[in-house]
C-alpha positions as a printed NumPy array, in Angstrom:
array([[  9.27 , -19.161, -12.545],
       [ 12.471, -17.04 , -12.318],
       [ 13.21 , -15.32 ,  -9.033],
       [ 12.216, -11.647,  -9.068],
       [ 10.341, -11.733, -12.401],
       [  9.473,  -8.111, -13.252],
       [  7.577,  -6.347, -15.99 ],
       [  5.12 ,  -3.665, -17.033],
       [  1.357,  -3.94 , -16.547],
       [  0.917,  -1.928, -19.741],
       [  2.594,  -4.753, -21.67 ],
       [  1.235,  -7.647, -19.596],
       [ -2.1  ,  -6.687, -17.961],
       [ -2.661,  -7.956, -14.437],
       [ -5.54 , -10.231, -15.419],
       [ -3.396, -11.989, -18.039],
       [ -0.501, -12.193, -15.589],
       [ -2.709, -13.807, -12.943],
       [ -4.036, -16.33 , -15.437],
       [ -0.465, -17.214, -16.381],
       [  0.554, -17.659, -12.739],
       [ -2.573, -19.713, -12.056],
       [ -1.907, -21.972, -15.037],
       [  1.56 , -22.636, -13.635],
       [  0.238, -23.322, -10.126],
       [  2.568, -20.656,  -8.729],
       [  2.855, -19.63 ,  -5.064],
       [  4.348, -16.358,  -3.862],
       [  3.875, -12.597,  -3.681],
       [  3.043, -10.387,  -6.654],
       [  4.298,  -6.895,  -5.815],
       [  2.514,  -4.141,  -7.752],
       [  2.996,  -0.404,  -8.159],
       [  1.184,   2.23 , -10.191],
       [  2.517,   5.728,  -9.692],
       [  2.371,   6.332,  -5.95 ],
       [  0.   ,   3.418,  -5.35 ],
       [  1.392,   0.139,  -4.023],
       [ -0.24 ,  -3.265,  -3.68 ],
       [  0.436,  -6.948,  -3.085],
       [ -1.265, -10.124,  -4.224],
       [ -0.388, -13.479,  -2.658],
       [ -0.94 , -16.733,  -4.495],
       [ -0.965, -20.32 ,  -3.287],
       [ -0.845, -23.024,  -5.926],
       [ -2.26 , -20.679,  -8.533],
       [ -5.076, -19.238,  -6.42 ],
       [ -5.165, -15.718,  -4.994],
       [ -5.397, -16.02 ,  -1.206],
       [ -4.693, -12.455,  -0.023],
       [ -4.562,  -8.901,  -1.414],
       [ -3.582,  -5.494,  -0.04 ],
       [ -3.843,  -2.117,  -1.753],
       [ -4.173,   1.496,  -0.626],
       [ -5.545,   0.631,   2.795],
       [ -7.895,  -2.087,   1.514],
       [ -7.391,  -5.824,   1.844],
       [ -9.085,  -8.976,   0.666],
       [-11.586,  -8.832,  -2.193],
       [-11.867,  -5.024,  -2.041],
       [ -8.122,  -4.724,  -2.591],
       [ -8.228,  -7.269,  -5.42 ],
       [-11.026,  -5.314,  -7.155],
       [ -8.953,  -2.131,  -6.863],
       [ -5.747,  -3.704,  -8.182],
       [ -7.257,  -5.181, -11.343],
       [ -8.382,  -1.684, -12.413],
       [ -4.802,  -0.39 , -12.628],
       [ -4.202,   0.185, -16.368],
       [ -0.445,   0.546, -16.028],
       [  2.392,   0.247, -13.574],
       [  5.025,  -2.322, -12.686],
       [  5.019,  -5.809, -11.202],
       [  7.499,  -8.164,  -9.569],
       [  6.734, -11.775,  -8.674],
       [  8.619, -13.255,  -5.723],
       [  8.107, -17.038,  -5.517],
       [  7.617, -18.734,  -2.181],
       [  6.61 , -15.743,  -0.037],
       [  3.817, -16.617,   2.391],
       [  0.827, -14.289,   2.924],
       [  0.478, -12.519,   6.289],
       [ -3.128, -13.803,   6.36 ],
       [ -5.671, -15.442,   4.068],
       [ -8.395, -12.954,   3.247],
       [ -9.68 , -14.443,  -0.032],
       [-11.343, -17.826,  -0.426],
       [-13.042, -17.463,  -3.824],
       [-11.468, -19.113,  -6.875],
       [ -9.661, -16.852,  -9.333],
       [-12.316, -17.24 , -12.053],
       [-15.001, -15.954,  -9.687],
       [-12.821, -13.059,  -8.515],
       [-12.169, -12.021, -12.112],
       [-15.865, -12.294, -13.029],
       [-16.842, -10.072, -10.106],
       [-14.078,  -7.62 , -10.949],
       [-15.388,  -7.432, -14.53 ],
       [-18.893,  -6.725, -13.203],
       [-17.569,  -3.911, -10.988],
       [-15.582,  -2.475, -13.913],
       [-18.722,  -2.505, -16.057],
       [-20.648,  -0.72 , -13.293],
       [-17.908,   1.889, -12.982],
       [-17.999,   2.541, -16.721],
       [-21.799,   2.964, -16.684],
       [-21.557,   5.391, -13.758],
       [-18.774,   7.429, -15.366],
       [-20.87 ,   7.914, -18.496],
       [-23.456,   9.702, -16.329],
       [-21.153,  11.18 , -13.647],
       [-18.009,  11.986, -15.659],
       [-15.851,  13.361, -12.843],
       [-15.711,  14.44 ,  -9.22 ],
       [-15.68 ,  18.066, -10.4  ],
       [-19.373,  18.11 , -11.301],
       [-21.727,  20.1  ,  -9.066],
       [-25.032,  18.282,  -8.462],
       [-28.13 ,  20.145,  -7.303],
       [-31.713,  19.157,  -6.649],
       [-33.933,  19.062,  -9.721],
       [-36.39 ,  21.957,  -9.794],
       [-39.306,  19.643, -10.551],
       [-40.134,  16.262,  -9.044],
       [-39.839,  13.527, -11.694],
       [-43.036,  11.815, -10.509],
       [-45.746,  12.235,  -7.84 ],
       [-44.292,   9.735,  -5.362],
       [-40.672,   8.884,  -4.696],
       [-38.842,   6.415,  -2.471],
       [-35.375,   7.453,  -1.389],
       [-32.78 ,   5.298,   0.354],
       [-31.477,   6.614,   3.659],
       [-27.928,   6.725,   2.228],
       [-29.109,   8.82 ,  -0.728],
       [-31.034,  11.169,   1.554],
       [-27.824,  11.806,   3.469],
       [-26.321,  13.063,   0.218],
       [-29.402,  15.053,  -0.823],
       [-29.306,  16.966,   2.462],
       [-25.901,  18.397,   1.478],
       [-26.777,  19.483,  -2.061],
       [-26.526,  23.265,  -2.282],
       [-25.616,  23.853,  -5.923],
       [-22.087,  24.851,  -4.906],
       [-20.37 ,  21.733,  -3.542],
       [-18.609,  19.518,  -6.058],
       [-18.901,  15.751,  -5.887],
       [-15.384,  15.74 ,  -4.441],
       [-16.412,  18.139,  -1.659],
       [-19.469,  15.985,  -0.921],
       [-17.266,  12.905,  -0.601],
       [-15.034,  14.714,   1.897],
       [-18.058,  15.931,   3.87 ],
       [-19.559,  12.45 ,   4.081],
       [-16.254,  10.683,   4.668],
       [-16.828,   8.387,   1.671],
       [-14.587,   7.309,  -1.185],
       [-15.086,   8.937,  -4.578],
       [-16.696,   5.949,  -6.251],
       [-19.363,   5.516,  -3.573],
       [-20.379,   9.163,  -3.953],
       [-20.412,   8.8  ,  -7.754],
       [-22.629,   5.731,  -7.352],
       [-25.128,   7.646,  -5.179],
       [-25.191,  10.644,  -7.53 ],
       [-25.691,   8.224, -10.428],
       [-28.772,   6.716,  -8.737],
       [-30.221,  10.151,  -8.02 ],
       [-29.523,  11.336, -11.564],
       [-31.251,   8.319, -13.107],
       [-34.211,   8.894, -10.773],
       [-34.453,  12.472, -12.031],
       [-33.779,  13.949,  -8.595],
       [-30.572,  15.818,  -9.375],
       [-29.239,  17.978, -12.172],
       [-25.689,  19.106, -12.882],
       [-24.563,  22.687, -13.088],
       [-23.009,  23.521, -16.43 ],
       [-19.257,  24.186, -16.267],
       [-19.666,  27.759, -17.528],
       [-21.966,  28.524, -14.611],
       [-19.219,  27.776, -12.114],
       [-16.72 ,  30.449, -11.137],
       [-13.235,  29.302, -12.109],
       [-11.049,  28.766,  -9.077],
       [ -7.473,  30.022,  -9.047],
       [ -5.055,  27.096,  -8.977],
       [ -2.035,  27.281,  -6.718],
       [  1.24 ,  26.59 ,  -8.531],
       [  3.806,  23.972,  -7.539],
       [  6.55 ,  26.604,  -7.625],
       [ 10.358,  26.644,  -8.064],
       [ 11.115,  25.124,  -4.649],
       [  9.075,  22.03 ,  -5.538],
       [ 10.835,  21.56 ,  -8.877],
       [ 14.225,  21.917,  -7.237],
       [ 13.286,  19.159,  -4.759],
       [ 11.794,  17.091,  -7.588],
       [ 14.972,  17.367,  -9.651],
       [ 17.039,  16.21 ,  -6.675],
       [ 14.744,  13.184,  -6.178],
       [ 14.72 ,  12.201,  -9.859],
       [ 18.476,  12.752, -10.292],
       [ 19.145,  10.493,  -7.307],
       [ 17.24 ,   7.769,  -9.163],
       [ 18.095,   8.186, -12.865],
       [ 21.116,  10.503, -12.859],
       [ 21.669,  13.122, -15.606],
       [ 18.464,  12.146, -17.442],
       [ 16.424,  13.823, -14.69 ],
       [ 15.885,  17.128, -16.529],
       [ 14.785,  15.375, -19.727],
       [ 12.365,  13.036, -17.948],
       [ 10.773,  15.847, -15.926],
       [ 10.34 ,  18.114, -18.957],
       [  8.992,  15.287, -21.147],
       [  6.376,  14.402, -18.502],
       [  5.411,  18.056, -18.083],
       [  5.065,  18.442, -21.857],
       [  2.867,  15.332, -22.061],
       [  0.604,  16.881, -19.401],
       [  0.418,  20.181, -21.308],
       [  2.319,  22.249, -18.733],
       [  5.617,  23.953, -18.063],
       [  7.419,  24.418, -14.762],
       [  6.106,  27.974, -14.635],
       [  2.389,  27.121, -14.897],
       [  2.275,  23.653, -13.32 ],
       [ -0.497,  23.454, -10.673],
       [  0.105,  22.132,  -7.174],
       [ -2.875,  19.763,  -7.446],
       [ -1.16 ,  18.006, -10.37 ],
       [  1.912,  16.942,  -8.393],
       [  0.618,  13.415,  -7.706],
       [ -0.072,  12.839, -11.424],
       [  3.364,  14.153, -12.35 ],
       [  4.973,  11.875,  -9.768],
       [  3.062,   8.924, -11.203],
       [  4.192,   9.749, -14.753],
       [  7.833,  10.007, -13.681],
       [  7.559,   6.844, -11.585],
       [  6.451,   4.915, -14.656],
       [  9.735,   5.882, -16.341],
       [ 11.814,   4.215, -13.604],
       [ 12.395,   0.575, -14.5  ],
       [ 14.318,  -0.534, -11.409],
       [ 11.728,  -1.631,  -8.765],
       [ 13.829,  -0.665,  -5.738],
       [ 14.704,   2.753,  -7.136],
       [ 11.047,   3.284,  -8.076],
       [  9.915,   2.565,  -4.524],
       [ 12.517,   4.946,  -3.084],
       [ 11.391,   7.666,  -5.491],
       [  7.732,   7.085,  -4.591],
       [  8.533,   7.396,  -0.88 ],
       [ 10.403,  10.656,  -1.503],
       [  7.496,  12.017,  -3.532],
       [  4.987,  11.105,  -0.846],
       [  7.008,  13.215,   1.596],
       [  7.113,  16.095,  -0.901],
       [  3.371,  15.9  ,  -1.504],
       [  2.676,  15.953,   2.224],
       [  4.949,  18.991,   2.508],
       [  3.053,  20.78 ,  -0.28 ],
       [ -0.258,  20.028,   1.451],
       [  0.94 ,  21.321,   4.832]])
């Protein structure tokens, strides 16, 4: 396999790429990026032996990586893994990842986003109920005002785990969701001119005079202008721009710059 093979996950999905590498008995590091997210998969003779992504490693990282619908990849033959955190064969890893993806889809049909506001149902669904301790921990925080995202922050859990618990409670008839029109709309802070000046500098350093066009095209695709763009959309904008940068090294430098900008906006 050629040194430094690169490509787009939108054109060659990760699962198909892994099958191709496995069929060729390849060993090395598969470097992945999707917006501001970075990850690595290490293969040895066609089998995945280690994975890292967004603070996770091993099978948890693998399950996260295979959900990325787009992004970029680069395969570097011969690189050894820092450790071996995965022992299962690739077929089993992919089967388990497919099961998790199916579960996520079922949950999202019931709990569509982290913006929903769950509250206790006014009537018990049946005379006797058994509640898991983990679910009770969530129930104790339901006040009809906290969003699922706020509940996740309060409990110190990732979004999907909170969605899973709300899903169980919803199916059991224990929670209801407030209708969007019942919630007071919150004013959204804007990114502002200073951010766009810094963004232009970062993009221009990467792609040159095309910076203005790329920024405006991404804003237009998101349905915004520089004047009304919300601060909480900066990460999504950075991801969209990152996907336009084909050079892996330049993309990484841009992502690092954007991470610093995002931290500055949050401060």
